[in-house]
C-alpha positions as CSV (number, residue, x, y, z in Angstrom):
1,X,-16.8,-38.1,-28.1
2,X,-14.8,-35.8,-31.2
3,X,-15.7,-32.8,-29.3
4,X,-14.2,-34.1,-26.1
5,X,-11.2,-35.4,-28.1
6,X,-10.7,-31.5,-29.6
7,X,-11.0,-30.0,-26.5
8,X,-8.4,-32.2,-24.6
9,X,-6.2,-31.7,-27.8
10,X,-6.3,-27.9,-27.8
11,X,-5.4,-28.0,-23.9
12,X,-2.7,-30.0,-24.6
13,X,-1.6,-27.7,-27.2
14,X,-1.9,-24.6,-25.0
15,X,-0.1,-26.3,-22.0
16,X,3.1,-27.0,-24.6
17,X,2.9,-23.6,-25.6
18,X,3.2,-21.8,-22.4
19,X,5.0,-24.6,-20.7
20,X,8.4,-22.9,-21.8
21,X,7.2,-20.0,-19.3
22,X,8.2,-18.8,-16.2
23,X,5.3,-17.8,-13.8
24,X,6.3,-14.3,-13.8
25,X,6.4,-14.1,-17.2
26,X,3.2,-15.9,-17.7
27,X,2.0,-13.4,-15.1
28,X,3.1,-10.4,-16.8
29,X,1.6,-11.9,-19.8
30,X,-1.8,-12.1,-18.0
31,X,-1.5,-8.4,-16.2
32,X,-0.9,-6.9,-20.1
33,X,-4.4,-7.9,-21.2
34,X,-6.3,-7.2,-17.6
35,X,-7.9,-4.0,-18.1
36,X,-8.4,-4.0,-14.6
37,X,-4.6,-4.3,-13.9
38,X,-3.8,-1.6,-16.3
39,X,-6.2,0.7,-14.9
40,X,-4.4,0.4,-11.5
41,X,-0.9,0.6,-13.2
42,X,-2.0,3.9,-14.5
43,X,-3.6,5.3,-11.6
44,X,-0.3,4.3,-9.6
45,X,2.1,5.5,-12.1
46,X,0.5,8.8,-12.6
47,X,0.4,9.2,-8.6
48,X,4.2,8.1,-8.4
49,X,5.3,10.6,-11.2
50,X,3.8,13.5,-9.6
51,X,5.1,12.4,-5.9
52,X,8.4,12.3,-7.1
53,X,8.4,15.2,-9.0
54,X,6.0,17.3,-7.0
55,X,8.5,19.8,-6.1
56,X,9.1,20.7,-9.8
57,X,5.6,20.3,-10.9
58,X,4.0,22.4,-8.1
59,X,3.6,26.4,-9.4
60,X,4.3,27.4,-5.6
61,X,5.8,26.0,-2.2
62,X,3.1,24.6,0.2
63,X,3.5,27.6,2.7
64,X,3.8,30.5,0.1
65,X,0.6,32.6,0.7
66,X,-0.6,35.8,-2.0
67,X,-1.9,39.0,-1.5
68,X,-4.5,38.5,-4.3
69,X,-5.7,35.8,-2.6
70,X,-5.9,37.1,1.0
71,X,-7.6,40.2,-0.2
72,X,-10.5,37.8,-1.2
73,X,-11.0,35.9,2.0
74,X,-13.7,37.1,4.1
75,X,-15.8,35.5,6.7
76,X,-17.9,33.1,4.8
77,X,-15.9,33.4,1.5
78,X,-12.6,31.6,0.2
79,X,-11.8,32.5,-3.5
80,X,-12.1,29.8,-5.9
81,X,-10.5,29.0,-9.2
82,X,-9.0,31.9,-11.0
83,X,-6.3,33.0,-13.2
84,X,-3.2,31.7,-12.1
85,X,-4.6,29.3,-9.1
86,X,-6.8,26.6,-11.0
87,X,-8.1,25.1,-7.5
88,X,-8.3,28.6,-5.9
89,X,-7.1,29.4,-2.7
90,X,-7.1,27.8,0.7
91,X,-8.5,29.0,4.1
92,X,-5.1,30.9,4.5
93,X,-4.5,32.5,1.1
94,X,-2.1,29.4,-0.2
95,X,-2.4,28.0,-3.5
96,X,-4.3,24.5,-3.3
97,X,-3.2,23.1,-6.4
98,X,0.5,23.6,-5.2
99,X,-0.6,21.9,-2.0
100,X,-2.3,19.1,-3.6
101,X,0.2,18.1,-5.4
102,X,3.2,18.4,-2.4
103,X,0.7,16.2,-0.3
104,X,1.2,13.7,-2.8
105,X,4.9,13.4,-1.6
106,X,3.7,12.9,1.7
107,X,1.4,10.6,1.1
108,X,3.7,8.5,-1.0
109,X,6.2,8.6,1.5
110,X,4.6,7.7,4.5
111,X,2.6,4.6,2.7
112,X,6.2,3.0,1.4
113,X,7.8,3.3,4.6
114,X,4.7,2.1,6.5
115,X,4.7,-0.8,4.6
116,X,8.1,-1.4,3.9
117,X,8.7,-1.7,7.6
118,X,5.8,-3.8,8.2
119,X,6.8,-6.2,5.6
120,X,10.7,-6.5,6.9
121,X,9.3,-6.9,10.2
122,X,6.6,-9.7,9.3
123,X,9.0,-11.5,7.0
124,X,11.5,-12.2,10.2
125,X,8.5,-13.3,12.5
126,X,6.7,-15.4,9.6
127,X,10.5,-16.7,8.7
128,X,11.1,-17.8,11.9
129,X,7.7,-19.4,12.8
130,X,7.6,-21.5,9.6
131,X,11.1,-22.7,9.6
132,X,11.4,-23.8,13.3
133,X,7.7,-24.5,14.3
134,X,7.4,-25.6,17.8
135,X,7.5,-23.3,21.0
136,X,9.0,-20.4,18.4
137,X,5.7,-21.1,16.1
138,X,3.3,-20.7,19.0
139,X,4.8,-17.8,20.7
140,X,5.2,-16.2,17.8
141,X,1.7,-16.9,16.4
142,X,0.0,-16.1,19.5
143,X,1.4,-12.7,19.6
144,X,0.6,-12.1,16.3
145,X,-3.5,-13.2,16.8
146,X,-3.2,-10.5,19.8
147,X,-2.7,-7.9,17.2
148,X,-5.0,-9.3,14.4
149,X,-8.0,-9.1,17.4
150,X,-7.5,-5.5,17.2
151,X,-9.0,-3.7,14.3
152,X,-6.2,-2.2,12.5
153,X,-7.4,1.4,12.8
154,X,-8.2,1.2,16.3
155,X,-4.4,-0.3,16.8
156,X,-2.8,2.4,14.7
157,X,-4.7,5.1,16.6
158,X,-3.7,2.9,19.8
159,X,-0.2,3.2,18.8
160,X,0.1,6.8,17.6
161,X,-1.8,8.0,20.8
162,X,0.9,6.9,23.0
163,X,3.5,8.8,21.4
164,X,4.5,12.1,23.7
165,X,3.8,14.2,20.4
166,X,2.5,13.8,17.2
167,X,4.9,13.2,14.3
168,X,4.9,11.8,10.8
169,X,7.0,9.4,12.3
170,X,4.6,8.0,15.0
171,X,2.4,7.9,11.9
172,X,4.7,5.9,9.9
173,X,5.3,3.3,13.0
174,X,1.8,3.2,13.9
175,X,0.9,1.7,10.4
176,X,3.8,-0.4,9.9
177,X,2.7,-2.2,12.8
178,X,-0.6,-3.0,11.4
179,X,0.8,-4.5,8.6
180,X,3.0,-7.2,10.9
181,X,0.7,-9.5,11.8
182,X,-0.6,-9.6,8.5
183,X,2.7,-10.3,6.6
184,X,3.5,-12.7,9.1
185,X,0.6,-14.9,9.3
186,X,0.9,-15.3,5.7
187,X,4.9,-16.0,5.2
188,X,4.1,-18.4,8.3
189,X,1.8,-20.5,6.1
190,X,3.5,-20.1,2.7
191,X,6.6,-21.6,4.6
192,X,4.9,-24.8,6.5
193,X,3.9,-25.4,3.0
194,X,7.2,-25.3,1.7
195,X,8.5,-27.5,4.7
196,X,6.8,-30.8,2.8
197,X,7.9,-30.0,-0.6
198,X,9.8,-32.3,-2.8
199,X,12.9,-29.8,-2.9
200,X,13.1,-29.1,0.7
201,X,12.9,-32.9,1.6
202,X,15.9,-33.7,-0.9
203,X,18.2,-30.7,0.2
204,X,18.0,-31.9,4.1
205,X,18.0,-35.4,3.2
206,X,21.5,-34.4,1.3
207,X,22.6,-32.9,4.5
208,X,22.2,-29.2,3.8
209,X,22.0,-27.0,6.5
210,X,19.2,-25.8,7.9
211,X,19.9,-22.0,7.6
212,X,20.8,-22.8,4.2
213,X,17.4,-24.7,3.4
214,X,15.1,-22.0,5.2
215,X,17.1,-19.1,3.2
216,X,17.8,-20.8,-0.2
217,X,14.8,-23.0,-0.4
218,X,12.1,-22.3,1.7
219,X,11.8,-18.6,1.8
220,X,12.3,-17.7,-1.7
221,X,9.4,-19.9,-3.3
222,X,7.2,-18.8,-0.3
223,X,7.7,-14.8,-0.3
224,X,5.6,-14.4,-3.5
225,X,2.2,-14.4,-1.9
226,X,3.6,-11.9,0.7
227,X,4.9,-9.3,-2.0
228,X,1.5,-9.2,-3.6
229,X,-0.3,-8.5,-0.1
230,X,2.3,-5.5,0.2
231,X,0.6,-4.0,-2.7
232,X,-3.0,-4.4,-1.1
233,X,-1.4,-3.2,2.2
234,X,-0.2,0.0,0.7
235,X,-3.5,0.6,-0.2
236,X,-4.3,0.5,3.6
237,X,-1.5,2.1,4.7
238,X,-2.3,5.3,2.7
239,X,-6.0,5.1,4.1
240,X,-4.5,4.7,7.8
241,X,-2.2,7.0,7.2
242,X,-4.8,9.9,6.5
243,X,-7.1,8.8,9.1
244,X,-4.6,9.4,11.5
245,X,-3.9,13.0,10.3
246,X,-7.7,13.5,9.9
247,X,-8.1,12.8,13.6
248,X,-4.9,14.8,14.6
249,X,-2.5,12.0,15.5
250,X,-0.2,13.0,12.4
251,X,2.0,15.6,11.9
252,X,1.3,18.8,13.8
253,X,2.9,21.3,11.7
254,X,-0.1,22.7,9.9
255,X,1.7,24.4,7.0
256,X,2.8,20.9,5.8
257,X,0.7,19.5,2.8
258,X,-0.9,16.3,3.6
259,X,-3.9,14.9,2.4
260,X,-5.5,13.8,5.5
261,X,-4.5,16.9,7.6
262,X,-6.1,19.0,4.6
263,X,-9.1,17.4,4.9
264,X,-8.8,17.5,8.2
265,X,-8.5,21.5,8.3
266,X,-11.4,21.5,5.7
267,X,-14.2,20.3,8.2
268,X,-14.6,24.1,9.5
269,X,-15.1,25.1,5.8
270,X,-17.4,22.8,4.5
271,X,-20.3,25.2,4.0
272,X,-18.1,27.9,2.6
273,X,-16.3,25.9,0.1
274,X,-16.6,22.7,0.2
275,X,-13.8,21.7,-2.6
276,X,-11.4,22.2,0.1
277,X,-12.6,18.6,1.3
278,X,-13.3,17.3,-1.9
279,X,-9.8,17.1,-3.5
280,X,-8.0,15.5,-0.9
281,X,-10.8,13.1,-0.2
282,X,-11.0,12.4,-4.1
283,X,-7.2,11.8,-4.3
284,X,-7.3,9.4,-1.4
285,X,-9.7,7.2,-2.6
286,X,-8.3,7.3,-6.0
287,X,-4.7,6.0,-5.1
288,X,-6.0,3.8,-2.7
289,X,-8.2,1.9,-5.5
290,X,-5.2,1.9,-7.7
291,X,-3.3,0.1,-5.6
292,X,-6.2,-2.1,-4.6
293,X,-7.2,-3.1,-8.2
294,X,-3.2,-3.8,-9.3
295,X,-3.0,-6.0,-6.1
296,X,-5.9,-7.9,-7.1
297,X,-4.9,-8.4,-10.4
298,X,-1.5,-9.3,-9.5
299,X,-2.9,-12.0,-7.0
300,X,-4.9,-13.3,-9.7
301,X,-2.1,-13.3,-12.2
302,X,-0.1,-15.5,-9.9
303,X,-2.6,-18.0,-9.0
304,X,-1.7,-21.2,-11.0
305,X,-5.3,-22.4,-10.3
306,X,-6.3,-19.3,-12.7
307,X,-3.4,-20.1,-15.3
308,X,-4.6,-20.5,-19.2
């Protein structure tokens, strides 16, 4: 009995100590103590810094060729690491390290733009469906169900294949469409939960206009899970974009450095120099893992059931 009383007392003290913290500050406090979140943040931070300053970090341009590397190019032989070229040459005598660094910028650009476009469209659809209900909700959710019924990669391939000529823009549009139904469904569910909350009922009873209720009371309190999902979707967007480039549905410019395209070009030389495929594949996996780790940790940190 004494032990039970002590446990209750301790829990009460913890509740009082953390009661003054907002959900955001409490989530940040938990993330700082989570090794998984720290690992994901370090990976993402490193990737973003490399991508943002790629033109300054890369020793050479993505298209520059070097006679000393081309001199060693022979059928069945591609130069490996040597002085001035830590990762060696690619199949055309270009610095492979420079292309890897510059490709990070293209990967970040495609992933972020695709996620932002999908997030924006998903927020609009989810807000309309959750706020108005009725036939609006039914129509929008049935369209969303159609998109969700198609596997994400297959949907991206289908959209990209409809373009007259493959390009970076078609990859961004194709990948963004994959994320729209996910964001729309998630926000719609959060909006429906907010419709019956006390502050929304009180605002409605006081005669606040419906538009103000939706934009000031419902949407700000429902957007949190969607933002967390955007972190996880960014990892998927990077993988899907690399897959489209690998399948030849990305930018057709062979001189552009992009991890998925580099991986596709390396398939011909796997028996000659496997490192040409190894480095882009590892980069894609590590970056996607970083966003996944941080996203999952952020979801757990914002979960009220998991708060101490």
